[in-house]
C-alpha positions as CSV (number, residue, x, y, z in Angstrom):
1,M,153.3,-72.3,146.8
2,S,152.7,-68.5,147.2
3,E,149.3,-67.1,146.5
4,A,149.1,-64.6,143.5
5,V,149.2,-61.3,143.9
6,V,146.4,-59.2,142.3
7,V,146.8,-55.4,141.4
8,Q,143.7,-53.6,141.0
9,P,143.9,-50.4,138.8
10,P,144.3,-47.3,140.3
11,T,141.0,-45.8,141.0
12,E,140.0,-43.3,138.6
13,V,139.1,-39.8,140.6
14,P,137.2,-37.7,138.2
15,T,138.1,-34.4,137.9
16,P,136.2,-31.7,139.2
17,P,134.7,-29.0,136.9
18,R,136.8,-26.1,136.8
19,A,136.1,-22.9,138.9
20,V,133.7,-20.7,136.3
21,R,134.7,-17.9,134.4
22,L,132.3,-15.8,131.7
23,P,133.3,-13.9,129.2
24,P,132.1,-9.7,130.4
25,R,128.6,-9.0,131.0
26,P,127.8,-5.2,129.7
27,P,125.4,-3.9,133.0
28,I,122.3,-3.0,130.8
29,P,119.2,-3.5,132.7
30,K,116.8,-6.7,131.5
31,P,114.1,-4.4,130.7
32,L,116.5,-2.5,128.0
33,L,117.8,-5.6,126.5
34,A,114.6,-7.1,126.0
35,V,113.3,-4.4,124.4
36,A,116.3,-4.3,122.5
37,F,116.5,-7.7,121.2
38,S,113.1,-7.3,120.6
39,I,113.9,-4.6,118.1
40,S,116.8,-6.0,116.4
41,R,118.8,-9.0,118.2
42,S,122.0,-8.5,115.5
43,W,121.9,-4.9,116.0
44,T,122.6,-4.8,119.7
45,V,124.9,-8.0,119.0
46,A,127.4,-6.0,116.8
47,R,126.9,-2.6,118.9
48,L,128.2,-5.3,122.0
49,A,131.0,-7.1,120.3
50,R,132.4,-3.5,119.2
51,R,132.8,-2.9,123.3
52,Y,133.1,-6.0,124.8
53,G,135.3,-8.2,122.3
54,P,133.7,-11.5,120.4
55,A,132.7,-13.0,123.7
56,F,130.3,-11.9,125.9
57,T,127.3,-12.9,128.8
58,L,124.0,-11.4,128.8
59,N,120.0,-12.4,130.7
60,L,117.7,-12.3,128.1
61,P,114.1,-12.7,127.7
62,V,113.0,-16.0,127.9
63,F,116.7,-17.9,127.2
64,G,118.4,-16.6,130.8
65,P,122.1,-16.7,131.4
66,T,123.3,-16.6,127.9
67,V,126.9,-16.3,126.6
68,V,127.2,-14.7,122.7
69,L,130.1,-16.0,120.9
70,G,131.5,-13.8,117.6
71,E,134.8,-15.9,116.6
72,P,135.0,-19.0,114.5
73,S,137.7,-20.7,116.9
74,L,134.7,-20.8,119.7
75,A,131.6,-21.5,117.0
76,K,134.0,-24.1,116.5
77,Q,134.2,-25.6,119.4
78,L,130.9,-25.6,120.8
79,F,129.8,-27.5,117.6
80,A,132.2,-30.1,118.5
81,A,131.6,-30.5,122.1
82,N,129.6,-33.5,123.3
83,T,126.2,-33.3,122.4
84,D,125.6,-35.1,125.6
85,D,127.3,-31.6,127.5
86,V,125.8,-29.0,125.1
87,G,122.7,-29.9,123.6
88,N,119.7,-27.8,121.7
89,I,119.1,-24.0,122.8
90,Q,116.0,-24.3,125.5
91,P,113.5,-23.1,125.0
92,N,113.3,-23.6,121.5
93,L,110.8,-24.0,117.5
94,S,109.8,-27.6,119.3
95,R,107.3,-25.0,120.9
96,V,105.2,-24.5,117.9
97,L,106.3,-27.2,116.0
98,G,105.5,-30.4,118.4
99,P,107.5,-32.8,120.5
100,G,108.3,-35.0,117.4
101,S,110.3,-32.5,115.5
102,V,113.8,-32.9,115.7
103,F,114.6,-29.5,117.0
104,A,113.2,-31.4,120.3
105,L,115.6,-34.0,120.5
106,D,118.9,-34.3,122.0
107,G,121.5,-36.7,122.4
108,A,120.9,-40.3,121.0
109,E,117.6,-39.8,120.0
110,H,118.7,-36.6,118.3
111,R,121.1,-38.7,116.3
112,K,118.9,-41.3,115.4
113,R,116.3,-38.9,113.7
114,R,119.4,-37.5,111.6
115,R,120.6,-40.4,110.3
116,L,116.5,-41.3,108.9
117,L,116.6,-37.6,107.4
118,T,119.9,-37.3,105.8
119,P,118.6,-39.4,102.9
120,P,115.8,-37.5,101.5
121,F,117.8,-34.2,101.6
122,H,120.6,-36.3,100.0
123,G,122.0,-33.9,96.6
124,R,120.7,-37.4,94.5
125,S,117.4,-37.2,95.8
126,I,116.9,-33.0,95.4
127,K,117.2,-33.2,91.7
128,N,114.4,-34.9,91.4
129,Y,112.5,-32.0,92.8
130,E,114.4,-29.6,90.2
131,A,111.2,-29.2,88.0
132,I,109.1,-28.4,90.7
133,F,110.9,-25.4,91.9
134,E,111.2,-24.7,88.1
135,E,107.5,-25.1,87.2
136,E,106.3,-23.0,90.3
137,T,108.7,-20.3,89.6
138,L,106.9,-20.3,86.1
139,R,103.8,-20.4,87.9
140,E,104.2,-17.3,90.3
141,A,105.7,-15.2,88.1
142,A,103.0,-15.9,85.0
143,N,101.3,-12.8,87.2
144,W,104.3,-10.1,87.7
145,P,103.6,-7.2,86.7
146,Q,106.1,-5.6,83.8
147,G,107.3,-2.2,84.3
148,Q,106.6,-1.8,87.9
149,A,108.4,-2.4,91.3
150,F,106.9,-5.2,93.1
151,E,107.9,-6.7,96.2
152,T,109.4,-10.1,95.9
153,L,109.3,-11.4,99.3
154,E,105.5,-12.4,99.3
155,P,105.9,-14.0,95.7
156,M,108.9,-15.9,97.1
157,M,107.0,-17.3,100.0
158,R,104.2,-18.9,97.7
159,I,106.7,-20.4,95.5
160,T,108.6,-22.3,98.6
161,L,106.0,-23.3,100.1
162,N,104.0,-24.7,97.3
163,A,107.7,-26.4,96.4
164,I,107.7,-27.9,99.6
165,L,104.6,-29.3,100.2
166,R,104.8,-31.0,96.9
167,A,108.4,-32.4,96.7
168,V,108.3,-32.6,100.9
169,F,104.9,-33.3,101.6
170,G,103.9,-35.1,98.5
171,A,100.9,-33.5,98.9
172,D,98.1,-32.5,95.9
173,G,93.9,-32.1,95.4
174,E,92.6,-31.7,98.2
175,Q,94.8,-31.6,100.8
176,L,97.5,-28.9,98.8
177,D,94.8,-26.4,99.2
178,E,94.1,-27.1,102.6
179,L,97.5,-26.9,103.7
180,R,97.9,-24.0,101.7
181,R,95.6,-21.9,103.3
182,I,97.1,-23.4,106.8
183,I,100.6,-22.9,106.8
184,P,101.0,-19.2,105.9
185,P,99.3,-17.2,108.7
186,W,100.5,-20.3,110.6
187,V,104.2,-20.1,110.1
188,T,103.9,-15.7,109.8
189,L,102.5,-16.2,113.6
190,G,105.0,-18.8,114.9
191,S,108.0,-17.1,113.9
192,R,106.7,-13.9,115.7
193,V,105.8,-15.3,119.4
194,A,108.9,-18.2,118.7
195,S,111.2,-16.1,121.1
196,L,108.7,-14.8,123.4
197,P,107.8,-17.0,127.4
198,A,104.5,-19.3,126.4
199,P,101.9,-18.9,128.7
200,S,101.1,-21.4,130.8
201,R,98.0,-21.9,129.1
202,T,96.6,-20.8,125.7
203,Y,93.5,-19.0,127.1
204,S,91.4,-18.7,123.9
205,R,91.4,-18.7,120.4
206,F,91.6,-15.3,120.1
207,S,95.3,-15.2,121.7
208,P,98.3,-15.9,119.4
209,W,98.7,-19.6,121.4
210,G,95.0,-20.2,120.9
211,R,95.6,-19.1,117.4
212,L,98.4,-21.5,116.8
213,A,96.5,-24.6,118.3
214,E,94.3,-24.1,116.1
215,Y,96.3,-23.7,113.3
216,R,97.6,-27.3,115.2
217,R,94.6,-28.6,115.2
218,Q,93.7,-28.1,111.1
219,Y,96.7,-28.7,110.5
220,D,96.8,-32.5,112.6
221,A,93.6,-33.2,110.5
222,V,95.2,-33.0,107.2
223,V,98.3,-34.5,107.6
224,E,96.6,-37.4,109.2
225,R,94.4,-38.0,106.0
226,L,97.3,-37.2,103.5
227,I,99.6,-39.3,105.5
228,A,97.1,-42.2,104.8
229,R,96.7,-41.4,100.9
230,V,100.4,-41.8,100.7
231,A,100.8,-44.9,102.8
232,A,98.3,-46.6,101.3
233,D,99.5,-46.0,97.5
234,P,100.3,-48.7,95.5
235,D,103.4,-46.6,94.4
236,L,104.9,-46.0,97.2
237,E,108.1,-47.4,97.1
238,S,108.9,-45.7,93.7
239,R,107.7,-42.0,94.8
240,D,110.0,-39.5,95.6
241,D,108.6,-37.2,98.1
242,V,110.4,-36.7,101.0
243,L,107.2,-38.4,103.2
244,A,107.6,-41.7,100.8
245,L,110.2,-41.5,102.3
246,L,110.2,-41.4,105.8
247,L,107.2,-44.0,105.5
248,R,109.6,-46.1,103.6
249,S,112.1,-45.5,106.3
250,T,112.7,-47.3,110.3
251,Y,115.5,-47.4,112.9
252,E,118.4,-49.8,113.0
253,D,116.0,-51.8,115.7
254,G,113.4,-51.5,112.5
255,S,110.7,-49.7,113.6
256,A,109.1,-46.8,111.9
257,M,108.8,-43.4,112.4
258,S,105.0,-42.4,114.4
259,H,102.7,-40.8,112.5
260,K,102.4,-38.2,115.1
261,D,106.4,-37.9,114.3
262,I,106.1,-37.7,110.9
263,G,103.8,-34.7,110.7
264,D,105.9,-32.5,113.5
265,E,109.2,-33.7,111.0
266,L,107.2,-32.5,107.8
267,L,106.2,-29.3,109.7
268,T,109.8,-28.6,110.7
269,L,111.1,-28.8,107.7
270,L,108.6,-26.7,106.5
271,A,109.0,-24.2,108.9
272,A,112.8,-23.9,108.7
273,G,112.8,-23.7,104.9
274,H,109.7,-22.1,103.6
275,E,110.2,-18.8,105.1
276,T,114.3,-18.7,105.7
277,T,115.0,-19.7,101.9
278,A,112.0,-17.1,100.7
279,S,113.8,-14.6,102.8
280,T,117.3,-15.6,101.3
281,M,115.5,-15.1,97.6
282,A,114.3,-11.4,98.6
283,W,117.0,-10.4,99.4
284,V,118.5,-11.9,96.2
285,F,117.1,-9.5,94.0
286,E,117.4,-6.7,96.6
287,R,121.1,-6.5,96.2
288,I,121.3,-7.7,92.4
289,T,118.9,-5.2,91.7
290,R,121.9,-2.4,93.1
291,H,125.0,-4.1,91.5
292,P,124.8,-4.3,87.6
293,Q,128.3,-5.6,86.8
294,V,126.4,-9.1,89.2
295,L,123.9,-8.5,87.5
296,A,124.8,-8.4,84.2
297,R,127.2,-11.1,84.7
298,L,124.4,-13.5,86.5
299,V,122.3,-12.8,83.0
300,E,125.3,-13.8,80.6
301,E,125.7,-16.9,82.8
302,A,122.5,-18.2,82.9
303,A,122.2,-18.8,79.6
304,T,124.7,-21.5,79.7
305,D,124.8,-24.9,81.8
306,A,127.5,-23.2,84.2
307,G,126.0,-22.2,87.6
308,E,129.4,-21.4,89.7
309,Y,128.7,-17.5,89.7
310,R,124.6,-18.0,90.9
311,Q,126.2,-19.8,93.8
312,A,129.1,-17.2,94.4
313,T,126.3,-15.0,94.4
314,L,123.8,-17.1,96.9
315,A,126.7,-17.6,99.1
316,E,127.1,-13.9,99.7
317,V,124.0,-12.8,100.1
318,Q,124.2,-15.3,102.7
319,R,126.8,-13.7,104.2
320,A,126.4,-10.1,103.4
321,R,122.5,-10.4,104.6
322,T,122.2,-12.7,107.2
323,V,118.5,-14.6,107.6
324,I,119.1,-16.2,110.8
325,D,121.1,-14.8,113.0
326,F,122.5,-17.3,115.5
327,A,123.0,-20.9,116.6
328,G,121.8,-21.5,119.7
329,R,123.0,-24.5,122.4
330,H,121.6,-25.3,126.2
331,V,124.7,-26.5,128.7
332,Y,123.7,-29.4,130.7
333,A,127.1,-30.6,131.9
334,P,128.1,-29.0,135.2
335,T,130.3,-26.6,133.0
336,V,132.1,-26.3,129.9
337,E,134.7,-24.8,128.6
338,I,134.9,-22.7,125.4
339,G,137.7,-20.8,124.9
340,E,139.2,-19.1,128.0
341,W,135.8,-19.0,129.5
342,V,134.0,-22.0,131.8
343,I,130.2,-22.1,131.3
344,P,128.1,-23.6,133.9
345,Q,125.2,-25.8,133.6
346,G,121.8,-24.1,133.3
347,H,123.5,-21.3,130.6
348,S,122.6,-21.0,127.0
349,I,125.3,-20.1,124.2
350,L,124.5,-18.4,121.0
351,A,126.5,-18.2,118.2
352,S,126.0,-15.1,116.4
353,I,126.2,-15.9,112.9
354,S,126.3,-12.2,111.8
355,L,129.2,-11.3,114.1
356,M,130.5,-14.1,111.9
357,H,129.9,-13.4,108.5
358,D,131.2,-9.3,109.1
359,R,134.5,-10.2,110.2
360,S,137.4,-8.3,108.4
361,E,139.4,-10.9,109.6
362,E,137.9,-13.9,107.4
363,W,136.0,-11.3,105.3
364,A,138.2,-8.8,103.5
365,D,136.1,-5.7,103.5
366,P,132.9,-7.0,104.6
367,D,130.2,-4.3,103.8
368,R,131.4,-4.5,100.1
369,F,128.8,-7.3,98.3
370,D,130.8,-8.8,96.2
371,P,130.4,-12.8,95.1
372,Q,134.1,-12.7,93.9
373,R,134.6,-13.8,96.9
374,H,133.4,-17.5,96.6
375,L,134.9,-18.1,93.5
376,G,137.9,-20.9,93.9
377,T,138.4,-21.0,97.3
378,R,136.0,-22.5,100.1
379,P,134.9,-19.9,102.9
380,P,136.8,-20.2,106.9
381,T,134.8,-23.1,107.6
382,F,133.0,-21.5,111.1
383,A,133.1,-18.0,109.5
384,F,130.4,-18.9,107.1
385,L,127.4,-20.6,109.1
386,P,123.9,-19.8,106.8
387,F,123.0,-22.8,107.7
388,G,124.2,-23.1,111.2
389,G,127.2,-25.5,112.5
390,G,127.5,-29.2,114.4
391,T,125.6,-31.5,114.5
392,R,122.5,-29.4,114.8
393,R,123.1,-27.7,110.9
394,C,119.8,-27.3,109.2
395,V,119.4,-31.0,107.4
396,G,117.6,-29.5,104.5
397,A,120.3,-27.4,103.7
398,V,121.4,-29.0,100.1
399,F,117.5,-28.7,99.1
400,A,117.5,-24.8,100.4
401,N,120.6,-24.2,97.8
402,V,118.9,-26.0,95.4
403,E,116.1,-24.3,95.4
404,M,117.3,-20.9,95.3
405,D,119.4,-21.7,92.6
406,I,116.8,-23.0,90.4
407,V,114.1,-20.1,91.0
408,L,117.3,-17.5,90.4
409,R,118.1,-19.3,87.4
410,T,114.5,-19.1,85.7
411,V,114.1,-15.9,86.4
412,L,117.1,-14.7,84.8
413,R,116.0,-16.7,81.9
414,H,112.9,-15.8,81.4
415,F,113.3,-11.8,82.6
416,E,115.0,-8.6,81.9
417,I,115.9,-7.4,85.7
418,D,116.2,-3.2,85.5
419,T,118.8,-2.0,88.1
420,T,118.1,1.0,90.7
421,T,120.8,3.8,92.2
422,A,118.1,3.1,95.3
423,P,119.9,3.0,99.1
424,G,119.5,-0.7,100.1
425,E,116.4,-1.6,101.9
426,K,116.8,-1.5,105.8
427,V,117.1,-4.9,107.6
428,Y,113.2,-5.5,109.0
429,S,112.7,-8.5,111.5
430,R,110.1,-10.9,111.4
431,G,110.7,-12.2,114.6
432,V,113.5,-15.8,113.7
433,A,114.1,-14.6,109.9
434,Y,115.2,-11.4,108.9
435,T,114.0,-10.0,105.3
436,P,114.1,-6.8,103.7
437,R,112.2,-3.8,104.4
438,D,110.3,-2.5,101.5
439,G,110.2,-6.6,100.5
440,G,112.7,-6.9,98.0
441,R,111.0,-4.9,95.6
442,M,112.7,-5.2,92.3
443,V,110.9,-4.2,88.3
444,V,111.3,-6.0,85.9
445,H,110.1,-6.8,81.9
446,R,109.2,-10.6,80.0
447,R,112.2,-11.4,77.9
448,D,111.4,-12.4,74.5
449,T,114.4,-13.9,73.3
450,P,116.3,-17.0,72.5
451,L,117.2,-16.5,76.2
452,A,113.7,-17.5,77.3
453,Q,112.5,-19.3,74.5
454,E,115.1,-21.7,74.7
455,N,114.0,-22.4,78.1
456,R,110.5,-22.7,77.8
């Protein structure tokens, strides 16, 4: 009887990584590049793209060797890449927000946290917060001067801060007042130092990093008391603030988030949604006061239950005045292929959102402010990235869009807004976000018409 022959499967030979092939590198000294990036990243990137095309290599302060991408097809490949090969950019905002922030997580841990954070920001959940957005807008607008120009950025900062503290933190009373005091200077300072090299120690409370550490100690104390209060609330199961939803949520193995991680995540949601949303709204008012036809159509729509043109206007503002100008990743695999380029381990990759939003191939006459281009059609997926893309797209995107929609609708219903022929405000960098240099100034007059009375 013959012996059975066992056929062994062929041994798989791992495919060797392809030879590194980087996009062209402009011959710019690193100190000069550092100055250009600190003054205006988007301006620098736009001029380099005109000369070197949709992909080029830079040696940047903090991020090191970096490939910048400015073409939607390249961004699509980056965002679709295996998350074990391409993770979050290093360093990132977790330096300011804490190790429990979603910014600090990669791979499986990041996917688990995203699944936990997504339900509180589902469209049906956000519907519960619309009354808060309107209340905070009316509260702030009660003090607006009439007939004289004022900056809208700071009022929008207060609206978005209070809305997030109520809707996300579930804060009121003493905790609300304390967080109102701590958060604004912390977010402003953190935004400015986020892209700077972190020192090995904080030195003292008089240094920026020392002041950040002190704000963090104050925040942790307040939030721990807030978490304890919400956790002990007999009505916890019926609360709809995000903090309560996180306290009720568990991972697939039944475990819950630690209080420290919840604190980091709440701060992340606030930092990501406070300054950026307020900055966008300041640009909204800056833009519509310079486009009378757009403003007239918005006012007409605000008298109804419709909102398509308002949404189109918000989208066009986010395209034409990009507040966050890039989405970054870090290469962990030996190499990663993006288009014709082979990028090695240790490199950063920046998808330039500002370049995507300014491409004439996808946006006819991109310098023209035209909400009409967003009506009746979906923008090209990877040419419109106001909230980033891929698995790291902003989890609070729906929250921010609904908030901006309600704030704009409320202002339109209760105020007449003057138009102006003044030149558009220049772009100003606050560190992370870009805002109108003069704060998005406008002139308003309170309505005493059925439009306002019907919506009181």
